[in-house]
Every structure is written in C-alpha cells, then in structure tokens.
BAFI-3210 file (N, C-alpha, C; in Angstrom, 3 decimals, decimal comma, padded with zeros to 6 digits):
// residues 244
n [1|2|3|4|5|6|7|8|9|10|11|12|13|14|15|16|17|18|19|20|21|22|23|24|25|26|27|28|29|30|31|32|33|34|35|36|37|38|39|40|41|42|43|44|45|46|47|48|49|50|51|52|53|54|55|56|57|58|59|60|61|62|63|64|65|66|67|68|69|70|71|72|73|74|75|76|77|78|79|80|81|82|83|84|85|86|87|88|89|90|91|92|93|94|95|96|97|98|99|100|101|102|103|104|105|106|107|108|109|110|111|112|113|114|115|116|117|118|119|120|121|122|123|124|125|126|127|128|129|130|131|132|133|134|135|136|137|138|139|140|141|142|143|144|145|146|147|148|149|150|151|152|153|154|155|156|157|158|159|160|161|162|163|164|165|166|167|168|169|170|171|172|173|174|175|176|177|178|179|180|181|182|183|184|185|186|187|188|189|190|191|192|193|194|195|196|197|198|199|200|201|202|203|204|205|206|207|208|209|210|211|212|213|214|215|216|217|218|219|220|221|222|223|224|225|226|227|228|229|230|231|232|233|234|235|236|237|238|239|240|241|242|243|244]
n.u [027,483|024,078|022,185|019,585|019,494|019,987|017,887|015,407|012,138|010,582|011,642|011,828|011,928|010,849|009,352|009,761|011,581|010,128|007,354|004,267|003,359|001,128|001,177|001,050|003,238|003,312|004,653|005,914|006,356|004,536|002,090|002,354|002,330|-000,336|-001,768|-000,824|-002,101|-004,719|-004,610|-003,021|-000,057|003,037|004,441|006,011|007,892|008,304|010,542|012,017|013,214|014,395|015,120|014,343|012,082|009,937|007,244|006,243|005,685|003,737|003,031|000,518|-000,520|-003,050|-003,248|-005,504|-007,202|-007,994|-008,153|-009,990|-008,133|-006,004|-004,467|-003,474|-005,370|-004,356|-003,559|-002,612|-000,432|000,118|002,223|003,633|006,226|006,577|004,525|003,298|001,436|-001,452|-002,144|-002,858|-004,977|-005,254|-006,925|-005,247|-003,762|-001,965|-000,322|000,480|001,716|003,410|004,625|003,907|002,475|-000,597|-002,635|-005,834|-007,945|-008,932|-011,512|-012,836|-012,713|-012,659|-009,766|-009,058|-008,509|-006,424|-005,874|-002,862|-003,212|-005,127|-004,981|-005,763|-005,647|-007,968|-009,106|-007,666|-008,573|-011,295|-010,929|-009,893|-012,021|-013,834|-012,629|-012,433|-015,057|-015,774|-014,382|-015,429|-016,126|-013,878|-013,238|-015,369|-015,017|-012,485|-013,152|-014,938|-013,079|-011,343|-012,988|-013,516|-012,778|-010,633|-011,001|-008,807|-008,772|-009,669|-007,521|-005,464|-006,348|-006,196|-003,402|-002,488|-003,633|-002,307|000,334|000,106|-000,473|001,942|003,387|004,262|004,245|001,618|001,731|004,485|005,116|004,542|001,707|002,290|004,912|004,672|003,479|004,599|004,281|005,450|005,327|003,611|001,086|000,115|-000,506|-002,555|-005,690|-007,459|-008,965|-007,893|-005,382|-004,212|-004,182|-002,319|-000,068|000,645|000,742|003,173|005,224|004,749|005,454|007,833|009,429|010,771|012,295|012,048|011,364|011,498|008,961|009,110|011,830|013,226|014,955|016,406|014,926|014,392|011,967|012,008|012,200|009,732|010,396|009,689|007,400|004,752|004,551|004,317|002,087|000,187|000,284|-000,331|-002,921|-004,194|-003,999|-005,582|-008,005|-008,251|-008,388|-010,849|-012,570|-012,544|-013,224|-015,095]
n.v [-013,811|-013,361|-015,755|-015,468|-013,036|-013,365|-014,556|-014,861|-013,783|-014,857|-017,263|-018,516|-021,376|-021,979|-020,602|-017,711|-018,136|-016,994|-017,513|-019,011|-022,499|-023,032|-021,699|-021,953|-022,554|-021,222|-021,162|-018,534|-019,270|-021,248|-019,902|-018,051|-019,878|-020,851|-018,483|-018,108|-020,321|-019,437|-017,486|-015,267|-013,616|-013,110|-009,922|-008,016|-007,386|-006,446|-006,431|-005,667|-006,344|-006,762|-009,497|-010,786|-012,360|-010,848|-008,499|-008,547|-007,591|-008,535|-008,073|-008,911|-009,735|-009,955|-010,360|-010,035|-008,264|-005,047|-001,521|001,063|002,776|001,319|000,709|-001,643|-003,785|-004,939|-007,362|-006,737|-008,114|-008,481|-010,116|-012,167|-014,043|-014,170|-014,188|-011,651|-010,746|-011,938|-013,377|-010,539|-009,382|-007,004|-004,691|-003,161|-000,685|-000,480|002,036|002,556|004,718|005,841|003,785|003,300|002,072|002,006|001,573|000,469|002,126|001,117|002,100|002,030|-000,498|-003,289|-005,066|-008,566|-011,158|-013,884|-016,397|-017,900|-020,275|-022,966|-022,532|-022,797|-023,785|-023,209|-021,143|-018,944|-018,759|-018,066|-015,636|-014,073|-014,020|-012,592|-010,064|-009,501|-009,264|-006,890|-005,163|-003,593|-001,269|000,153|001,199|002,884|004,632|005,766|007,065|008,925|010,453|011,475|013,238|015,157|018,278|019,798|022,407|025,102|025,177|022,607|021,174|021,957|021,022|018,171|017,749|018,547|016,533|014,399|015,022|014,581|011,900|011,008|011,496|014,173|017,776|019,832|022,695|023,308|022,584|023,862|023,556|024,222|023,198|020,698|020,706|020,404|018,406|015,082|014,422|015,045|014,070|014,101|016,667|019,501|019,975|017,893|015,332|012,785|013,164|014,657|012,784|010,943|012,472|013,400|010,878|009,857|011,586|011,004|008,361|007,947|009,950|013,281|016,551|019,310|022,659|023,694|025,614|026,991|026,993|027,427|025,614|023,170|020,065|016,489|014,209|010,980|008,100|005,618|002,433|000,089|-002,680|-002,748|000,090|001,340|000,128|000,979|003,873|004,284|003,245|004,882|007,462|007,136|006,742|009,346|011,091|010,289|010,845|013,607|014,218|012,355]
n.w [014,549|014,202|012,645|011,650|010,677|008,021|006,822|004,243|003,791|001,793|001,169|003,456|005,712|008,030|011,141|013,186|016,331|018,291|018,207|019,309|020,283|019,031|016,705|013,190|010,636|007,512|004,451|002,524|-000,009|-000,503|-000,342|-002,460|-004,543|-004,211|-004,850|-007,507|-008,789|-008,830|-010,683|-010,156|-010,186|-008,749|-008,532|-007,212|-004,253|-000,804|001,689|004,350|007,033|010,503|011,143|009,017|009,115|009,816|009,198|005,757|002,488|-000,435|-003,826|-006,088|-009,415|-011,831|-015,054|-016,623|-015,289|-015,448|-014,985|-016,845|-017,878|-018,275|-016,162|-013,738|-011,590|-008,423|-005,942|-002,687|-000,392|003,130|005,312|007,771|009,411|012,083|013,772|014,038|012,308|010,490|007,209|005,229|002,957|000,469|-001,827|-004,630|-006,747|-009,719|-011,345|-014,563|-015,774|-013,951|-012,616|-010,095|-006,997|-005,630|-002,634|-001,774|000,528|003,855|004,639|002,261|000,966|002,834|004,061|003,662|005,777|006,375|008,654|010,034|011,543|010,744|007,999|004,581|001,020|-000,193|001,240|000,347|-002,274|-001,669|-000,289|-002,380|-004,099|-002,730|-002,607|-005,370|-006,141|-005,286|-006,711|-008,777|-007,691|-007,468|-010,042|-010,348|-008,234|-009,015|-011,457|-010,304|-008,672|-010,681|-012,005|-010,126|-009,085|-006,969|-004,493|-003,594|-000,769|-000,132|-001,347|000,246|002,707|002,271|001,734|004,318|005,761|004,806|005,516|008,234|008,379|007,582|009,905|010,320|010,933|010,070|010,033|009,829|007,232|004,199|001,934|-000,649|-000,990|-001,754|-004,247|-006,707|-009,529|-010,535|-013,005|-016,259|-016,322|-013,732|-013,238|-012,103|-010,335|-010,061|-008,096|-008,381|-009,583|-007,704|-005,476|-006,459|-006,874|-004,252|-002,963|-004,041|-003,099|-000,289|000,097|-001,219|-000,111|000,661|000,344|002,464|003,456|006,727|008,185|010,556|011,652|009,436|008,360|006,135|005,702|005,717|004,786|005,185|002,824|002,744|003,678|004,935|004,932|006,220|006,846|004,241|003,258|005,204|005,031|002,295|002,128|004,094|002,820|000,504|001,791|002,948|000,720|-000,407|001,606|001,405|-001,217|-002,448]
ca.u [026,408|022,744|021,975|018,237|019,602|020,201|016,663|014,510|010,838|009,919|012,195|012,021|011,441|010,392|008,959|010,637|011,648|009,280|006,015|003,751|003,320|-000,091|001,360|001,385|004,186|002,936|005,804|005,403|006,385|003,316|001,090|002,593|001,797|-001,803|-002,209|-000,670|-003,090|-005,899|-004,457|-002,293|001,423|003,920|005,139|006,869|008,025|008,971|010,992|013,075|013,029|015,599|015,326|013,853|010,944|008,884|006,205|006,765|004,536|003,787|002,034|000,185|-001,302|-003,930|-003,198|-006,919|-008,039|-007,374|-009,082|-010,240|-006,963|-004,945|-003,795|-003,768|-005,778|-003,439|-003,739|-001,344|-000,488|000,998|002,336|004,761|006,615|006,918|003,318|002,782|000,254|-001,843|-002,135|-003,746|-005,136|-005,896|-006,899|-004,198|-003,845|-000,584|-000,399|001,583|002,314|004,517|005,046|003,491|001,476|-001,572|-003,436|-007,178|-008,022|-009,806|-012,735|-013,464|-012,927|-011,869|-008,925|-009,494|-007,543|-006,309|-004,963|-002,036|-003,961|-006,243|-004,774|-005,920|-005,520|-009,422|-009,412|-007,127|-009,581|-012,465|-010,599|-009,706|-013,403|-014,442|-012,217|-012,910|-016,443|-015,950|-013,395|-016,097|-016,257|-012,679|-013,284|-016,426|-014,358|-011,289|-013,919|-015,342|-011,924|-010,838|-013,891|-013,717|-011,751|-010,473|-010,771|-007,536|-008,978|-009,696|-006,200|-004,721|-006,798|-005,747|-002,031|-002,219|-003,968|-001,105|001,467|-000,134|-000,305|003,409|003,941|004,768|003,387|001,285|002,205|005,803|005,373|003,471|001,171|003,061|006,239|004,385|002,582|005,125|004,191|006,657|004,998|002,482|-000,135|-000,322|-000,679|-003,886|-006,256|-008,471|-008,574|-007,075|-003,961|-003,607|-003,780|-001,111|001,026|001,002|001,201|004,559|005,827|004,600|006,028|009,122|010,209|010,938|012,855|011,143|011,890|010,695|008,564|009,444|013,274|013,780|016,177|016,055|014,836|014,050|010,926|012,690|011,447|009,234|010,952|009,016|006,181|003,611|004,294|003,989|000,632|-000,639|000,295|-001,031|-004,381|-004,697|-004,131|-006,740|-009,215|-008,375|-008,822|-012,230|-013,385|-012,797|-013,598|-015,864]
ca.v [-013,184|-014,067|-016,423|-015,085|-011,907|-013,708|-015,141|-014,165|-014,148|-015,544|-018,625|-019,090|-022,767|-022,058|-019,324|-017,132|-018,871|-016,454|-017,850|-019,983|-023,836|-023,180|-021,097|-022,931|-021,901|-021,269|-020,539|-017,606|-019,961|-021,922|-018,843|-017,593|-020,842|-020,809|-017,196|-018,482|-021,170|-018,771|-016,489|-014,085|-013,688|-012,208|-008,963|-007,131|-007,650|-005,580|-007,431|-005,151|-006,505|-007,107|-010,835|-011,307|-013,113|-010,027|-008,132|-008,373|-007,369|-009,176|-007,569|-009,903|-009,144|-010,853|-009,548|-009,905|-007,284|-003,686|-000,333|001,520|003,571|000,368|000,427|-002,929|-004,087|-005,749|-007,780|-006,493|-008,928|-008,288|-011,360|-012,349|-015,369|-014,140|-014,086|-010,261|-010,556|-013,023|-012,835|-009,598|-009,165|-005,577|-004,318|-002,228|-000,191|-000,221|002,982|002,359|006,031|006,240|002,611|003,506|001,154|002,446|000,564|001,053|002,302|000,261|002,695|001,870|-002,011|-003,902|-006,093|-009,940|-011,889|-015,511|-016,798|-018,980|-021,484|-023,401|-022,056|-023,825|-023,036|-022,907|-019,910|-018,139|-018,647|-017,395|-014,368|-013,342|-013,857|-011,447|-008,784|-009,112|-009,073|-005,419|-004,351|-002,582|-000,076|000,974|001,952|003,903|005,652|006,503|007,911|010,209|011,351|012,172|014,372|016,059|019,352|020,218|023,822|025,399|024,807|021,127|020,697|022,205|020,040|016,771|017,847|018,453|015,130|013,526|015,189|013,906|010,477|010,664|011,898|015,516|018,762|020,649|024,138|023,267|022,341|024,479|022,756|024,566|022,457|019,377|020,868|020,162|017,018|014,395|014,087|015,987|013,326|014,351|018,058|019,933|019,795|016,818|014,598|011,519|013,482|015,133|011,714|010,279|013,425|013,408|009,605|009,764|012,369|010,448|007,100|008,063|010,915|014,544|017,545|020,513|023,794|023,786|026,948|027,433|027,338|027,642|024,585|022,199|018,708|015,319|013,130|009,851|007,202|004,540|001,126|-001,100|-003,208|-002,292|001,500|001,559|-000,260|001,834|005,132|004,246|003,167|006,124|008,492|006,787|007,079|010,681|011,885|009,959|011,646|015,121|014,464|011,385]
ca.w [013,847|014,301|011,338|011,448|009,823|006,676|006,250|003,361|004,183|000,702|001,113|004,767|005,761|009,362|011,793|014,199|017,589|019,292|018,079|020,261|019,749|018,190|015,389|012,066|009,700|006,154|003,728|001,545|-001,355|-000,668|-000,566|-003,763|-005,390|-004,068|-005,646|-008,925|-009,255|-008,955|-011,776|-009,587|-010,331|-007,932|-009,247|-006,341|-002,763|000,240|002,755|004,953|008,622|011,124|011,089|007,611|009,329|010,188|008,276|004,484|001,581|-001,791|-004,675|-007,133|-010,495|-012,767|-016,327|-017,182|-014,462|-015,548|-015,100|-018,217|-018,383|-018,579|-014,923|-013,224|-010,266|-007,783|-004,579|-001,942|000,735|004,234|006,019|008,647|009,955|013,545|014,550|014,303|011,455|009,704|005,863|004,983|001,525|000,129|-003,319|-005,042|-008,158|-010,277|-012,376|-015,599|-016,107|-013,001|-012,019|-008,673|-006,491|-004,601|-001,859|-001,631|001,869|004,551|004,613|001,016|000,851|003,876|003,799|004,038|006,613|006,541|009,711|009,720|012,086|009,886|006,650|003,412|-000,202|-000,455|001,887|-000,578|-003,380|-001,155|-000,021|-003,737|-004,704|-001,905|-003,008|-006,806|-006,165|-004,898|-007,549|-009,776|-006,856|-007,625|-011,217|-010,082|-007,422|-009,770|-012,282|-009,540|-008,179|-011,840|-012,403|-009,060|-008,989|-005,556|-004,285|-002,793|000,666|-000,104|-001,525|001,476|003,683|001,971|002,004|005,702|006,295|004,217|006,329|009,589|008,067|007,636|011,160|010,165|011,585|008,936|010,115|009,451|005,810|003,378|000,848|-001,994|-001,170|-002,366|-005,234|-008,041|-010,006|-011,010|-014,466|-016,767|-016,018|-012,401|-013,040|-011,864|-009,133|-009,869|-006,830|-008,652|-009,710|-006,404|-004,676|-006,882|-006,599|-002,894|-002,621|-004,460|-002,196|001,042|000,239|-001,740|000,681|000,027|001,199|002,661|004,347|008,033|008,260|011,844|011,826|008,087|008,014|005,094|006,386|004,879|005,194|004,503|002,018|003,530|003,182|005,530|004,241|006,884|006,700|002,946|003,050|005,962|004,612|001,145|002,446|004,713|001,834|-000,273|002,688|003,191|-000,413|-000,733|002,592|000,889|-002,684|-003,126]
c.u [025,119|022,353|020,616|018,406|019,695|019,051|015,992|013,093|010,288|010,494|012,331|011,390|010,836|010,102|010,114|010,487|010,571|007,763|005,561|003,720|002,067|000,198|001,748|002,137|003,532|003,892|005,123|005,404|005,125|002,036|001,238|002,086|000,277|-002,385|-001,935|-001,700|-004,399|-005,679|-003,688|-000,808|002,062|004,634|006,147|006,812|008,558|009,320|012,336|012,828|014,213|016,177|015,060|012,564|009,699|007,914|006,879|005,483|004,807|002,669|001,749|-000,695|-001,819|-003,893|-004,560|-007,665|-007,299|-008,551|-009,156|-008,986|-005,878|-004,183|-004,296|-004,396|-004,736|-004,097|-002,483|-001,549|000,467|000,966|003,523|005,085|007,011|005,653|002,679|001,673|-000,167|-001,817|-003,250|-003,805|-005,895|-005,900|-005,832|-004,446|-002,376|-000,819|000,824|002,354|003,543|005,092|004,924|002,383|000,731|-002,164|-004,748|-007,400|-009,145|-011,301|-013,478|-013,719|-012,062|-011,054|-009,600|-008,247|-007,600|-005,402|-003,998|-002,539|-005,129|-006,078|-005,046|-005,988|-007,030|-009,680|-008,786|-008,036|-010,768|-012,162|-010,367|-011,185|-014,086|-013,998|-012,445|-014,117|-016,653|-015,145|-014,079|-016,157|-015,015|-012,668|-014,275|-015,725|-013,238|-012,061|-014,482|-014,247|-011,295|-011,727|-014,114|-012,484|-011,743|-010,338|-009,372|-007,585|-008,967|-008,312|-005,368|-005,031|-006,295|-004,199|-001,781|-002,535|-002,827|000,094|001,301|-000,010|001,053|004,100|004,664|003,679|003,004|001,816|003,568|006,132|004,209|002,922|001,919|004,334|005,940|003,534|003,232|004,919|005,411|006,640|003,814|001,262|-000,756|-000,411|-002,271|-004,273|-007,396|-008,034|-007,780|-005,658|-003,465|-003,210|-002,425|000,121|001,645|001,482|002,732|005,567|005,935|005,395|007,537|010,036|010,378|011,681|011,959|011,830|010,939|010,224|008,790|010,942|014,029|014,851|015,471|016,137|014,291|012,985|011,526|011,627|010,989|009,745|010,420|007,730|004,910|003,439|003,905|002,544|-000,255|-000,862|-000,499|-002,403|-004,981|-004,971|-005,362|-007,944|-009,400|-008,921|-010,379|-013,072|-013,544|-013,474|-014,618|-017,091]
c.v [-014,066|-014,582|-015,872|-013,765|-012,150|-014,489|-014,339|-014,702|-015,018|-016,971|-019,230|-020,495|-022,997|-020,680|-018,889|-018,069|-018,331|-016,826|-018,898|-021,371|-023,879|-022,563|-022,186|-022,166|-022,265|-020,524|-019,569|-018,304|-020,618|-021,024|-018,319|-018,549|-020,897|-019,613|-017,543|-019,423|-020,605|-017,634|-015,265|-014,314|-012,681|-011,319|-008,058|-007,650|-006,469|-006,336|-006,726|-005,278|-006,980|-008,607|-011,449|-012,163|-012,173|-009,691|-007,855|-008,214|-008,019|-008,573|-008,658|-009,253|-010,189|-009,952|-009,250|-008,769|-005,864|-002,760|000,097|002,189|002,667|-000,027|-000,877|-002,984|-005,027|-006,282|-007,530|-007,215|-008,603|-009,641|-011,309|-013,787|-015,350|-013,905|-012,675|-009,938|-011,785|-012,555|-011,742|-009,185|-007,840|-005,489|-003,260|-001,749|000,102|000,688|002,797|003,562|006,285|005,007|002,710|002,577|001,693|001,277|001,208|001,021|001,382|000,763|002,403|000,331|-002,555|-004,955|-007,457|-010,573|-013,300|-015,813|-017,956|-020,370|-021,808|-022,950|-023,193|-023,054|-022,505|-021,445|-018,772|-017,711|-017,854|-015,937|-013,468|-013,088|-012,676|-010,219|-008,383|-008,749|-007,509|-004,563|-003,305|-001,229|000,850|001,758|003,098|005,035|006,470|007,385|009,197|011,098|012,123|013,403|015,530|016,989|019,880|021,785|024,008|024,918|023,231|020,600|020,803|021,252|018,664|016,807|017,859|017,128|014,272|013,755|014,595|012,549|010,052|011,073|013,277|016,518|019,841|022,039|024,331|023,153|022,940|023,422|022,928|023,708|021,110|019,552|020,607|018,738|016,420|014,143|014,877|015,321|013,617|015,869|018,329|019,603|018,787|015,849|013,397|011,990|013,934|013,963|011,080|011,199|013,242|012,104|009,392|010,419|011,580|009,114|007,176|009,050|012,233|015,493|018,679|021,556|024,015|025,303|027,731|027,914|027,526|026,772|023,648|020,796|017,677|014,519|011,917|008,862|006,050|003,137|-000,068|-001,485|-002,668|-000,828|001,892|001,254|000,702|003,228|005,230|004,185|004,309|007,332|008,340|007,103|008,577|011,550|011,626|010,706|013,060|015,165|013,382|011,201]
c.w [013,934|012,884|010,723|010,474|008,321|005,912|005,448|003,565|003,037|000,571|002,339|004,852|007,150|010,037|012,717|015,572|018,627|019,342|019,023|019,460|018,960|016,780|014,265|010,908|008,275|005,249|002,729|000,176|-001,568|-000,906|-001,888|-004,758|-005,463|-004,874|-007,143|-009,634|-009,524|-010,022|-011,302|-009,545|-009,382|-008,755|-008,492|-004,872|-002,069|001,447|003,423|006,553|009,173|010,928|009,774|007,825|009,774|009,034|006,852|003,620|000,159|-002,548|-005,900|-008,166|-011,426|-014,048|-016,973|-016,482|-014,544|-015,394|-016,494|-018,738|-018,632|-017,287|-014,379|-011,790|-009,754|-006,466|-003,814|-000,661|001,872|004,951|006,907|009,043|011,497|014,428|014,730|013,398|010,730|008,142|005,749|003,600|001,296|-001,295|-003,496|-006,444|-008,640|-011,428|-013,296|-015,907|-015,182|-012,187|-010,446|-008,242|-005,481|-003,878|-001,613|-000,057|002,496|004,658|003,308|000,733|001,976|003,513|004,268|004,725|006,589|007,653|009,442|010,328|011,231|008,471|005,670|002,156|-000,636|000,104|001,063|-001,699|-002,885|-000,936|-001,360|-004,202|-003,979|-002,332|-004,477|-006,980|-005,986|-005,808|-008,451|-009,002|-007,192|-008,817|-011,055|-009,350|-008,227|-010,750|-011,554|-009,150|-009,473|-012,216|-011,302|-008,870|-007,639|-005,591|-003,593|-001,491|000,695|-000,341|-000,289|002,611|003,595|002,283|003,483|006,454|005,889|005,180|007,748|009,432|008,105|008,921|011,200|010,690|010,312|008,936|009,829|008,052|005,052|002,197|-000,448|-002,152|-001,692|-003,609|-006,674|-008,359|-010,543|-012,533|-014,881|-016,336|-014,770|-012,153|-012,727|-010,579|-008,975|-008,913|-007,193|-008,860|-008,497|-005,555|-005,143|-006,672|-005,199|-002,327|-002,892|-003,434|-000,848|001,134|-000,252|-000,874|-000,087|000,960|001,336|003,648|005,519|008,210|009,509|012,111|010,486|007,553|007,028|005,828|005,263|005,479|004,453|003,796|002,919|002,881|003,676|004,889|004,846|006,637|005,457|002,790|003,920|005,442|003,241|001,323|003,065|003,792|000,971|000,514|002,751|001,896|-000,735|000,375|002,221|-000,392|-003,276|-002,222]
res [x|x|x|x|x|x|x|x|x|x|x|x|x|x|x|x|x|x|x|x|x|x|x|x|x|x|x|x|x|x|x|x|x|x|x|x|x|x|x|x|x|x|x|x|x|x|x|x|x|x|x|x|x|x|x|x|x|x|x|x|x|x|x|x|x|x|x|x|x|x|x|x|x|x|x|x|x|x|x|x|x|x|x|x|x|x|x|x|x|x|x|x|x|x|x|x|x|x|x|x|x|x|x|x|x|x|x|x|x|x|x|x|x|x|x|x|x|x|x|x|x|x|x|x|x|x|x|x|x|x|x|x|x|x|x|x|x|x|x|x|x|x|x|x|x|x|x|x|x|x|x|x|x|x|x|x|x|x|x|x|x|x|x|x|x|x|x|x|x|x|x|x|x|x|x|x|x|x|x|x|x|x|x|x|x|x|x|x|x|x|x|x|x|x|x|x|x|x|x|x|x|x|x|x|x|x|x|x|x|x|x|x|x|x|x|x|x|x|x|x|x|x|x|x|x|x|x|x|x|x|x|x|x|x|x|x|x|x|x|x|x|x|x|x]
***
C-alpha cells in the first residue's frame, strides 16, 4: 500500500515527492497558527484527495465579524502540498440558518494568493487586511440581493447558469425541479434566497428527471475542496451579474 494515501494534509510534515527543489513546504498547522494569531480560528476543512497532499480547503472564522443578520464572515483558504496551488484566500459567508458556507465570487472580490516560496507570517496578516478592507461590500451586496425580486425569466436564467456551472445541460433539467426550498427562510424569488436555495442543490447534489429520456438521474454531491470553492464562487458571480 502507498503510505501517501494515509497522509492528512492538516498534519503533513512534508510535501509530495513530485514538487521541485524550489518548493518550500509550509505545514497547514503553521498556517492555521498564523491565522489564529490574527484572530481567525479554523472551523471546517475539506480534504478528500488521493494522496492527502493535494488541494484541501480550510474555513476560518473571526467571531467579531458578522453580517447584520448574524451570519459570519469567513476566510476560505485553498492550499496544497503537491505544488498545484499556492495559498488562496477568499471571503466567505456562513449562514447560521442552514449551516451553509458560501464563497464570494472572484468578480466581486479577488482572492489573495500567498506563494509557498517566500512565505512569511507577515504575508498572512497583509492578506487578511486586504480582504477585510473590502468586506463592507459584502453587506451592501447581500442587502441588494435581499431587496431584488427576480422575474421568472431571471430565475430561469440563473438556474440555467447554475446547471452549466455544475456541468449539466439546461434543456435536460427544468428550473422547476430546483425550485423547492429546503427551509422557509429560502422561499420566494428574492435573489439572496434564490442564490442560497440553488447553492444548496449545486453543492449537496440532487436528483432530477432528464427531460429528454425521462430517466431519474443524480447530480452528485461535491466532495473535493477546489470544486466546492469554484462552484460556490461562480454561483455568487452569476447571481450578481443578473440581480446586482
């Protein structure tokens, strides 16, 4: 058995054998500590890779930073120990009502990258400051989405965009199949509720009837770190393009 399959990215003490001699290994434990020193605690991780050293995600929360509804602002970090990505820090939102984690799209706030080469704790502090400086825009955007009622045409356009983001074909899945909310708070056609409703379907997976062959099919749950972040961010960008 390849011993690499037993490695946990959060406790790994060395990189993949595939990285170059210039690559500098930065343990996730060190990064987590650097975040903690700056007031951000690790609250969730996604680490499903073949070797355990590939792309993994970490979500950090500062209890002092909340939106008006009580939802937390978070820092979502994508990292790897095999050279496939540097530290990528994005803003996220954790909704208390559904225990769901959103990621703010790149078209709204660009992620901040920290390379493994030349890594320093001071760079973490600088990256955090850059993201937090822009965080007021998130509350303004949420307010705008909550007040914006989508037309049926706009709702359908967003669902179709979400299906494409998930790699599905819109004409095979009707928007009505994704219309049922998981909770009362996500009912209606305001853009914020629609985003959260479709985000849950997109990330957690769903069953649908293929409109072409009438067979019941399944869009699987996203389990990888990078797909979750990519789809979350793309959905945020898609709804703001339509509604904000």
